[in-house]
C-alpha positions in Angstrom: -2.4 6.6 -26.2 -2.2 6.7 -30.0 -0.9 10.2 -30.7 -0.4 10.5 -34.5 0.4 8.8 -37.8 4.1 8.1 -37.4 4.8 7.2 -41.1 3.5 5.4 -44.1 5.5 2.4 -45.3 5.8 2.2 -49.1 7.3 -1.1 -50.4 9.4 -1.0 -53.5 11.3 -3.7 -55.5 14.5 -1.7 -55.6 15.5 0.9 -53.0 17.8 2.9 -55.2 15.2 3.3 -57.9 12.6 4.1 -55.3 14.8 6.9 -53.9 15.4 8.3 -57.4 11.7 8.3 -58.2 10.7 10.1 -54.9 13.4 12.6 -55.5 11.9 13.3 -58.9 8.6 13.9 -57.0 10.4 16.6 -54.9 11.0 14.7 -51.7 14.2 15.0 -49.7 14.7 11.3 -49.6 17.8 9.6 -48.1 18.9 6.0 -47.3 18.0 5.0 -43.8 20.1 1.9 -43.3 19.6 -1.9 -42.9 17.4 -3.7 -40.4 19.8 -6.2 -38.8 18.6 -9.8 -39.1 15.5 -8.8 -41.1 16.8 -8.8 -44.6 15.3 -5.4 -45.4 16.6 -1.8 -45.8 14.9 1.5 -46.1 15.0 5.2 -47.0 13.2 8.0 -45.3 11.8 11.5 -46.2 11.1 13.5 -43.0 8.3 16.0 -42.8 8.0 18.2 -39.7 7.2 15.4 -37.4 6.2 12.3 -39.4 7.9 10.7 -42.5 7.6 8.6 -45.6 9.4 5.3 -45.5 10.5 3.3 -48.6 11.2 -0.3 -47.7 12.8 -3.0 -49.9 14.2 -6.5 -49.5 18.0 -6.3 -49.1 18.8 -10.0 -48.7 16.0 -12.5 -49.7 17.5 -15.4 -47.8 17.9 -13.4 -44.6 14.3 -12.0 -45.0 12.9 -15.5 -45.5 14.9 -16.9 -42.5 13.6 -14.0 -40.3 9.9 -14.0 -41.3 9.1 -17.2 -43.3 7.1 -16.0 -46.3 6.1 -12.7 -44.5 4.1 -11.7 -47.6 6.5 -8.9 -48.6 7.9 -10.6 -51.7 4.4 -11.3 -53.0 3.2 -7.8 -52.1 6.1 -6.3 -54.1 5.6 -8.7 -57.0 2.0 -7.5 -57.2 3.1 -3.9 -57.7 4.2 -2.8 -54.2 3.0 0.5 -52.8 1.7 1.5 -49.4 1.6 -1.6 -47.2 1.2 -0.3 -43.7 0.2 2.9 -41.9 2.2 3.2 -38.8 0.6 4.8 -35.7 2.7 6.3 -32.9 2.0 5.6 -29.3 3.3 7.3 -26.2 2.6 4.1 -24.1 2.6 1.1 -26.4 2.4 -1.5 -23.6 -0.6 0.4 -22.2 -2.3 0.6 -25.6 -1.8 -3.1 -26.2 -3.4 -3.9 -22.8 -6.3 -1.6 -23.7 -6.7 -3.3 -27.1 -6.8 -6.7 -25.6 -9.4 -5.5 -23.1 -11.5 -4.6 -26.1 -11.0 -8.1 -27.6 -8.5 -7.1 -30.2 -5.9 -9.7 -31.4 -2.6 -7.9 -31.0 1.0 -9.1 -30.5 3.4 -8.0 -27.8 5.7 -5.0 -28.2 9.0 -6.0 -29.7 12.1 -3.8 -29.6 13.9 -2.9 -32.8 16.6 -0.6 -34.0 19.0 0.3 -36.8 22.0 2.6 -37.3 21.4 5.2 -40.0 24.2 5.9 -42.5 24.7 9.2 -40.7 25.7 7.2 -37.6 22.5 8.0 -35.6 21.3 5.0 -33.6 17.6 4.6 -33.6 15.6 2.5 -31.2 11.9 1.7 -30.9 9.4 -0.9 -30.0 6.5 -2.0 -32.2 3.5 -4.3 -32.3 1.4 -5.7 -35.0 -2.2 -7.0 -35.1 -2.9 -10.7 -35.1 -4.8 -12.8 -37.7 -8.2 -12.2 -36.1 -7.8 -8.4 -36.7 -5.5 -8.4 -39.7 -5.6 -4.7 -40.5 -2.8 -2.8 -42.3 -1.8 -1.0 -39.2 1.5 -1.1 -37.1 1.9 0.5 -33.8 5.3 2.1 -32.7 6.7 3.8 -29.7 10.0 5.5 -30.3 12.8 5.1 -27.7 14.8 7.8 -29.5 13.8 11.4 -29.2 12.3 13.1 -32.3 15.1 15.7 -32.6 17.7 12.9 -32.6 15.7 10.9 -35.2 15.5 13.9 -37.5 19.3 14.0 -37.4 19.5 10.8 -39.4 18.9 12.7 -42.7 20.2 16.0 -43.9 17.6 18.8 -44.2 14.9 16.9 -42.4 11.5 18.7 -42.9 12.6 20.5 -46.0 11.4 19.2 -49.3 11.9 20.9 -52.7 8.2 20.2 -53.4 7.2 22.2 -50.3 5.5 19.3 -48.4 5.6 19.8 -44.7 3.0 17.3 -43.2 1.1 14.1 -43.9 -2.4 15.4 -43.5 -4.4 12.1 -44.0 -3.9 8.5 -45.0 -6.6 6.4 -46.7 -7.6 2.7 -46.5 -10.1 1.4 -49.0 -12.7 -1.2 -48.2 -15.7 -2.8 -49.9 -17.8 -2.7 -46.7 -17.5 0.7 -45.0 -19.8 0.2 -42.1 -18.2 -3.1 -41.0 -14.7 -1.8 -41.6 -15.3 1.5 -39.7 -16.7 -0.5 -36.7 -13.6 -2.8 -36.7 -11.2 0.2 -36.9 -13.1 1.9 -34.1 -12.7 -1.2 -31.9 -8.9 -1.5 -32.7 -8.2 2.2 -32.2 -10.4 2.7 -29.2 -12.1 5.6 -30.8 -15.7 6.5 -31.5 -16.9 5.3 -35.0 -17.1 8.5 -37.1 -20.0 9.6 -39.1 -19.8 8.7 -42.8 -19.3 11.7 -45.1 -19.1 12.0 -48.9 -15.7 12.6 -50.3 -15.6 14.2 -53.8 -11.9 14.1 -54.5 -11.5 10.4 -54.2 -15.1 9.7 -55.1 -15.7 7.7 -51.9 -17.8 7.6 -48.8 -15.5 8.1 -45.8 -15.2 7.5 -42.1 -12.3 9.6 -40.9 -10.7 8.9 -37.5 -8.8 11.8 -36.0 -5.5 10.6 -34.5 -3.8 13.7 -33.1 -3.1 16.1 -36.0 -3.7 13.4 -38.6 -6.7 11.8 -40.3 -7.0 8.1 -40.9 -9.8 7.7 -43.5 -11.5 4.4 -44.1 -13.3 4.7 -47.4 -15.6 2.9 -49.9 -15.9 4.2 -53.5 -19.2 5.2 -54.9 -17.9 6.0 -58.4 -14.8 5.6 -60.5 -11.7 7.3 -59.1 -8.4 6.5 -57.3 -10.1 4.5 -54.5 -12.2 2.4 -56.9 -9.0 1.8 -59.0 -7.1 0.7 -55.9 -9.8 -1.6 -54.7 -10.1 -3.2 -58.1 -6.4 -3.8 -58.6 -5.3 -4.7 -55.0 -8.4 -5.3 -52.9 -8.9 -3.6 -49.5 -5.9 -1.8 -48.0 -4.0 1.5 -48.0 -3.7 3.4 -51.2 
């Protein structure tokens, strides 16, 4: 079952500069370590349960060898930002089987891991959607307990800006009805009623995933969603 939003992945051109910027925003951000054989490295800011991830390319040749183009260099060159919303599962193999039963194009669960600078070894398995359902979602099941994962950074869950939780993540689209139906199929959840959001000036279909909201939105007036759609096209913002 999908239980929560695990983290949001924010891609940046330079990890050190990204860490410095997020510290200015009041986040307790720390280097997370390298992804062996992937050519990337990250930094994390833990909330109570979920976290923010900054991801950057560490070795361009290693990244290219591991993933071909992968799209990350182009995404960063276009301005970077939130690339994926990562959803946590307590039974990833079972969720993949259920998705395929609904006709969803999704890959197998692949094990991964890294060692944090603190020495904590982290292990997980993750799955991504296939080309027929290319949504900005990744699914993860942690093989390392939460308390142990929180040990990778000093002061996990305590930020100078007072943030404690990621309440909601947004994905902008230019066709809300069609997008909400597709997300409902992928997530295995009822399609939510559309409501009007006045902060981001968008109509919204909000899926509740455990304690978190995943909002699929279409702007009806100028605002942050309309700006994101104009600059980057559909996707997280």
